[in-house]
Short mmCIF file of the C-alpha atoms (twelve columns), coordinates in Angstrom:
data_MODEL
# 
_entry.id   MODEL 
# 
loop_
_atom_site.group_PDB 
_atom_site.id 
_atom_site.type_symbol 
_atom_site.label_atom_id 
_atom_site.label_alt_id 
_atom_site.label_comp_id 
_atom_site.label_asym_id 
_atom_site.label_seq_id 
_atom_site.Cartn_x 
_atom_site.Cartn_y 
_atom_site.Cartn_z 
_atom_site.pdbx_PDB_model_num 
ATOM 1   C CA . MET A 1   37.384  78.126  -57.215 1 
ATOM 2   C CA . SER A 2   35.684  74.821  -56.413 1 
ATOM 3   C CA . PHE A 3   35.602  72.817  -53.224 1 
ATOM 4   C CA . ASN A 4   35.393  69.103  -52.570 1 
ATOM 5   C CA . SER A 5   32.317  67.227  -51.429 1 
ATOM 6   C CA . SER A 6   33.239  67.095  -47.759 1 
ATOM 7   C CA . PRO A 7   30.451  67.405  -45.183 1 
ATOM 8   C CA . ALA A 8   31.733  70.898  -44.362 1 
ATOM 9   C CA . ALA A 9   31.407  71.956  -47.994 1 
ATOM 10  C CA . THR A 10  27.816  70.684  -48.036 1 
ATOM 11  C CA . VAL A 11  27.020  72.711  -44.908 1 
ATOM 12  C CA . PHE A 12  28.461  75.869  -46.471 1 
ATOM 13  C CA . ALA A 13  26.588  75.301  -49.740 1 
ATOM 14  C CA . ASN A 14  23.332  75.042  -47.778 1 
ATOM 15  C CA . ARG A 15  24.179  78.152  -45.749 1 
ATOM 16  C CA . LEU A 16  24.841  80.095  -48.920 1 
ATOM 17  C CA . LYS A 17  21.519  78.981  -50.403 1 
ATOM 18  C CA . GLY A 18  19.964  80.191  -47.157 1 
ATOM 19  C CA . ALA A 19  21.784  83.514  -47.485 1 
ATOM 20  C CA . MET A 20  20.246  84.006  -50.919 1 
ATOM 21  C CA . VAL A 21  16.774  83.330  -49.490 1 
ATOM 22  C CA . TYR A 22  17.440  85.694  -46.562 1 
ATOM 23  C CA . ALA A 23  18.534  88.407  -49.017 1 
ATOM 24  C CA . VAL A 24  15.291  88.106  -50.996 1 
ATOM 25  C CA . PHE A 25  12.947  87.942  -47.990 1 
ATOM 26  C CA . GLY A 26  14.903  90.666  -46.177 1 
ATOM 27  C CA . SER A 27  14.346  92.882  -49.223 1 
ATOM 28  C CA . PHE A 28  10.629  92.005  -49.179 1 
ATOM 29  C CA . TRP A 29  10.346  93.070  -45.530 1 
ATOM 30  C CA . LEU A 30  12.174  96.349  -46.255 1 
ATOM 31  C CA . VAL A 31  9.869   97.100  -49.186 1 
ATOM 32  C CA . LEU A 32  6.911   96.444  -46.868 1 
ATOM 33  C CA . TRP A 33  8.445   98.829  -44.306 1 
ATOM 34  C CA . ASN A 34  8.956   101.455 -47.035 1 
ATOM 35  C CA . GLN A 35  5.365   101.027 -48.180 1 
ATOM 36  C CA . ARG A 36  4.011   101.466 -44.647 1 
ATOM 37  C CA . ALA A 37  6.396   104.177 -43.422 1 
ATOM 38  C CA . PHE A 38  7.014   106.227 -46.587 1 
ATOM 39  C CA . ALA A 39  4.164   105.288 -48.953 1 
ATOM 40  C CA . GLY A 40  6.533   103.309 -51.180 1 
ATOM 41  C CA . ASN A 41  9.173   105.938 -51.872 1 
ATOM 42  C CA . SER A 42  10.857  104.954 -55.167 1 
ATOM 43  C CA . VAL A 43  14.330  106.074 -54.109 1 
ATOM 44  C CA . VAL A 44  14.117  103.992 -50.926 1 
ATOM 45  C CA . ASN A 45  12.948  101.002 -52.976 1 
ATOM 46  C CA . LEU A 46  15.962  101.413 -55.285 1 
ATOM 47  C CA . ILE A 47  18.311  101.473 -52.300 1 
ATOM 48  C CA . ILE A 48  16.618  98.363  -50.891 1 
ATOM 49  C CA . ALA A 49  16.892  96.595  -54.249 1 
ATOM 50  C CA . ALA A 50  20.578  97.490  -54.515 1 
ATOM 51  C CA . GLY A 51  21.316  96.241  -50.999 1 
ATOM 52  C CA . GLY A 52  19.364  93.017  -51.446 1 
ATOM 53  C CA . LEU A 53  20.913  92.375  -54.847 1 
ATOM 54  C CA . PHE A 54  24.406  92.951  -53.462 1 
ATOM 55  C CA . ILE A 55  23.888  90.426  -50.658 1 
ATOM 56  C CA . PHE A 56  22.234  87.952  -53.049 1 
ATOM 57  C CA . MET A 57  25.035  88.218  -55.630 1 
ATOM 58  C CA . LEU A 58  27.732  87.859  -52.981 1 
ATOM 59  C CA . ALA A 59  26.054  84.694  -51.686 1 
ATOM 60  C CA . MET A 60  25.572  83.334  -55.204 1 
ATOM 61  C CA . THR A 61  29.190  84.001  -56.127 1 
ATOM 62  C CA . ARG A 62  30.380  82.136  -53.038 1 
ATOM 63  C CA . TYR A 63  27.813  79.370  -53.630 1 
ATOM 64  C CA . ARG A 64  29.328  78.542  -57.012 1 
ATOM 65  C CA . GLY A 65  32.434  77.245  -55.252 1 
ATOM 66  C CA . PHE A 66  30.451  74.965  -52.935 1 
ATOM 67  C CA . ARG A 67  27.507  73.786  -55.068 1 
ATOM 68  C CA . HIS A 68  29.326  70.646  -56.235 1 
ATOM 69  C CA . ALA A 69  29.194  69.361  -52.668 1 
ATOM 70  C CA . LEU A 70  25.389  69.318  -52.829 1 
ATOM 71  C CA . GLU A 71  25.384  67.479  -56.140 1 
ATOM 72  C CA . ALA A 72  27.628  64.728  -54.737 1 
ATOM 73  C CA . GLY A 73  25.294  63.731  -51.878 1 
ATOM 74  C CA . ASN A 74  23.083  60.677  -51.551 1 
ATOM 75  C CA . ALA A 75  20.061  61.135  -53.851 1 
ATOM 76  C CA . GLU A 76  17.673  59.381  -51.461 1 
ATOM 77  C CA . GLN A 77  18.747  61.572  -48.525 1 
ATOM 78  C CA . LYS A 78  18.446  64.707  -50.639 1 
ATOM 79  C CA . GLN A 79  14.929  63.696  -51.684 1 
ATOM 80  C CA . LYS A 80  13.929  63.010  -48.082 1 
ATOM 81  C CA . ARG A 81  15.383  66.347  -46.935 1 
ATOM 82  C CA . ALA A 82  13.628  68.201  -49.772 1 
ATOM 83  C CA . ARG A 83  10.287  66.566  -48.921 1 
ATOM 84  C CA . ARG A 84  10.611  67.555  -45.247 1 
ATOM 85  C CA . PHE A 85  11.602  71.092  -46.276 1 
ATOM 86  C CA . TYR A 86  8.515   71.418  -48.488 1 
ATOM 87  C CA . ILE A 87  6.280   70.114  -45.702 1 
ATOM 88  C CA . VAL A 88  7.677   72.668  -43.225 1 
ATOM 89  C CA . ASN A 89  7.163   75.478  -45.727 1 
ATOM 90  C CA . ALA A 90  3.647   74.324  -46.601 1 
ATOM 91  C CA . VAL A 91  2.736   74.274  -42.898 1 
ATOM 92  C CA . GLN A 92  4.292   77.723  -42.446 1 
ATOM 93  C CA . TRP A 93  2.362   79.273  -45.356 1 
ATOM 94  C CA . GLY A 94  -0.850  77.512  -44.324 1 
ATOM 95  C CA . ALA A 95  -0.469  78.777  -40.766 1 
ATOM 96  C CA . LEU A 96  0.188   82.292  -42.047 1 
ATOM 97  C CA . LEU A 97  -2.961  82.274  -44.176 1 
ATOM 98  C CA . VAL A 98  -5.138  80.975  -41.334 1 
ATOM 99  C CA . ILE A 99  -3.687  83.315  -38.691 1 
ATOM 100 C CA . ILE A 100 -3.902  86.391  -40.927 1 
ATOM 101 C CA . ASN A 101 -7.537  85.621  -41.812 1 
ATOM 102 C CA . VAL A 102 -8.517  84.920  -38.205 1 
ATOM 103 C CA . LEU A 103 -6.858  88.078  -36.869 1 
ATOM 104 C CA . ASN A 104 -8.440  90.207  -39.600 1 
ATOM 105 C CA . ASN A 105 -11.882 88.692  -38.991 1 
ATOM 106 C CA . VAL A 106 -11.837 89.167  -35.211 1 
ATOM 107 C CA . GLY A 107 -10.741 92.805  -35.410 1 
ATOM 108 C CA . LEU A 108 -7.109  92.247  -34.422 1 
ATOM 109 C CA . SER A 109 -5.503  93.110  -37.744 1 
ATOM 110 C CA . ALA A 110 -2.850  95.187  -35.951 1 
ATOM 111 C CA . TRP A 111 -1.425  91.884  -34.663 1 
ATOM 112 C CA . VAL A 112 -0.890  90.359  -38.120 1 
ATOM 113 C CA . THR A 113 2.748   91.490  -38.338 1 
ATOM 114 C CA . PRO A 114 3.900   90.072  -34.987 1 
ATOM 115 C CA . ALA A 115 1.967   86.850  -35.629 1 
ATOM 116 C CA . ALA A 116 3.521   86.477  -39.079 1 
ATOM 117 C CA . ILE A 117 6.981   87.151  -37.690 1 
ATOM 118 C CA . MET A 118 6.410   84.557  -34.951 1 
ATOM 119 C CA . VAL A 119 5.320   81.883  -37.457 1 
ATOM 120 C CA . ILE A 120 8.346   82.634  -39.622 1 
ATOM 121 C CA . GLY A 121 10.624  82.389  -36.588 1 
ATOM 122 C CA . LEU A 122 9.104   79.081  -35.521 1 
ATOM 123 C CA . HIS A 123 9.628   77.526  -38.938 1 
ATOM 124 C CA . PHE A 124 13.400  77.817  -38.480 1 
ATOM 125 C CA . PHE A 125 13.433  75.204  -35.701 1 
ATOM 126 C CA . PRO A 126 12.499  72.203  -37.861 1 
ATOM 127 C CA . LEU A 127 14.757  73.573  -40.605 1 
ATOM 128 C CA . ALA A 128 17.682  73.397  -38.158 1 
ATOM 129 C CA . THR A 129 17.133  69.644  -37.936 1 
ATOM 130 C CA . ILE A 130 16.484  69.127  -41.639 1 
ATOM 131 C CA . PHE A 131 19.638  70.955  -42.723 1 
ATOM 132 C CA . GLN A 132 21.685  70.135  -39.609 1 
ATOM 133 C CA . ASN A 133 22.310  73.840  -39.155 1 
ATOM 134 C CA . PRO A 134 22.343  75.133  -35.562 1 
ATOM 135 C CA . GLY A 135 22.369  78.658  -36.992 1 
ATOM 136 C CA . HIS A 136 18.698  78.174  -37.871 1 
ATOM 137 C CA . LYS A 137 17.928  77.714  -34.170 1 
ATOM 138 C CA . LEU A 138 19.668  81.006  -33.439 1 
ATOM 139 C CA . MET A 139 17.802  82.721  -36.271 1 
ATOM 140 C CA . GLY A 140 14.470  81.285  -35.098 1 
ATOM 141 C CA . THR A 141 15.122  82.329  -31.512 1 
ATOM 142 C CA . VAL A 142 16.052  85.897  -32.473 1 
ATOM 143 C CA . ILE A 143 13.008  86.254  -34.729 1 
ATOM 144 C CA . CYS A 144 10.606  84.817  -32.118 1 
ATOM 145 C CA . LEU A 145 12.014  87.094  -29.408 1 
ATOM 146 C CA . PHE A 146 11.684  90.053  -31.752 1 
ATOM 147 C CA . ALA A 147 8.033   89.127  -32.447 1 
ATOM 148 C CA . CYS A 148 7.344   89.013  -28.692 1 
ATOM 149 C CA . VAL A 149 9.119   92.244  -27.805 1 
ATOM 150 C CA . PHE A 150 8.578   94.793  -30.581 1 
ATOM 151 C CA . PRO A 151 4.800   95.307  -30.085 1 
ATOM 152 C CA . PHE A 152 5.549   96.603  -26.587 1 
ATOM 153 C CA . VAL A 153 8.709   98.561  -27.401 1 
ATOM 154 C CA . LEU A 154 8.028   100.344 -30.690 1 
ATOM 155 C CA . SER A 155 5.829   103.415 -30.404 1 
ATOM 156 C CA . GLY A 156 3.356   102.190 -33.043 1 
ATOM 157 C CA . GLY A 157 2.640   98.992  -31.129 1 
ATOM 158 C CA . PRO A 158 2.052   95.764  -33.040 1 
ATOM 159 C CA . ALA A 159 1.351   97.629  -36.308 1 
ATOM 160 C CA . ASP A 160 4.522   99.743  -36.211 1 
ATOM 161 C CA . PRO A 161 6.086   99.751  -39.695 1 
ATOM 162 C CA . TYR A 162 9.568   99.619  -38.212 1 
ATOM 163 C CA . ALA A 163 8.904   96.024  -37.176 1 
ATOM 164 C CA . CYS A 164 9.206   95.173  -40.875 1 
ATOM 165 C CA . ALA A 165 12.572  96.948  -40.993 1 
ATOM 166 C CA . GLY A 166 13.680  95.030  -37.896 1 
ATOM 167 C CA . MET A 167 12.721  91.716  -39.480 1 
ATOM 168 C CA . ALA A 168 14.612  92.680  -42.640 1 
ATOM 169 C CA . LEU A 169 17.726  93.554  -40.672 1 
ATOM 170 C CA . ILE A 170 17.591  90.215  -38.856 1 
ATOM 171 C CA . LEU A 171 17.384  88.370  -42.185 1 
ATOM 172 C CA . TRP A 172 20.100  90.415  -43.894 1 
ATOM 173 C CA . THR A 173 22.345  90.000  -40.858 1 
ATOM 174 C CA . GLY A 174 21.778  86.242  -41.034 1 
ATOM 175 C CA . ALA A 175 22.677  86.290  -44.735 1 
ATOM 176 C CA . ILE A 176 25.877  88.216  -44.109 1 
ATOM 177 C CA . ARG A 177 26.732  85.887  -41.223 1 
ATOM 178 C CA . ASN A 178 26.290  82.815  -43.439 1 
ATOM 179 C CA . ILE A 179 28.381  84.352  -46.209 1 
ATOM 180 C CA . SER A 180 31.168  85.424  -43.849 1 
ATOM 181 C CA . LYS A 181 31.472  81.909  -42.411 1 
ATOM 182 C CA . THR A 182 32.391  80.598  -45.857 1 
ATOM 183 C CA . PHE A 183 35.292  83.030  -46.143 1 
ATOM 184 C CA . HIS A 184 36.798  81.839  -42.865 1 
ATOM 185 C CA . VAL A 185 36.761  78.163  -43.802 1 
ATOM 186 C CA . ALA A 186 37.480  78.234  -47.525 1 
ATOM 187 C CA . GLN A 187 40.959  76.797  -47.084 1 
ATOM 188 C CA . ALA A 188 39.721  74.047  -44.757 1 
ATOM 189 C CA . VAL A 189 37.479  72.494  -47.417 1 
ATOM 190 C CA . SER A 190 39.485  73.151  -50.558 1 
ATOM 191 C CA . PRO A 191 40.832  70.104  -52.435 1 
# 
């Protein structure tokens, strides 16, 4: 099944690429949770891998029908968008490295997880503009709120391993949301 190069098809192709990224990073956060909560239980890691792979493959299968819309776009605009995307990600990773080092060096290593989650949440706001996807603003808002609330709600405070599971569930939910939107509009963008 392939779809035309309408603006809607381009939006769905980008959302599906995002869903694949969410599946991978959601799996990473669950593996981190498993490592912290259960010392890296192999069975739990297999379950995480299966869940992440399922979401990734579902997004990739749907993406195949929309990818032609991305190829048909203006090359100059795509280059500009890609450059801005790389800048946002470079700033995010740079900020993460600096914040993690500072917190570790001043004796606040317990606050690394909420700080990392906050930086990740904040990076979604410029991405919303770059990809013209208001869903990124929602994702960023949910992640930032989670970063602000969980240290005071979870019993382990800012270092609670279940914060990693919460972050993973937010990302996997976002992936499933992006995938499900493409099922509801498939007929609207088909040739």
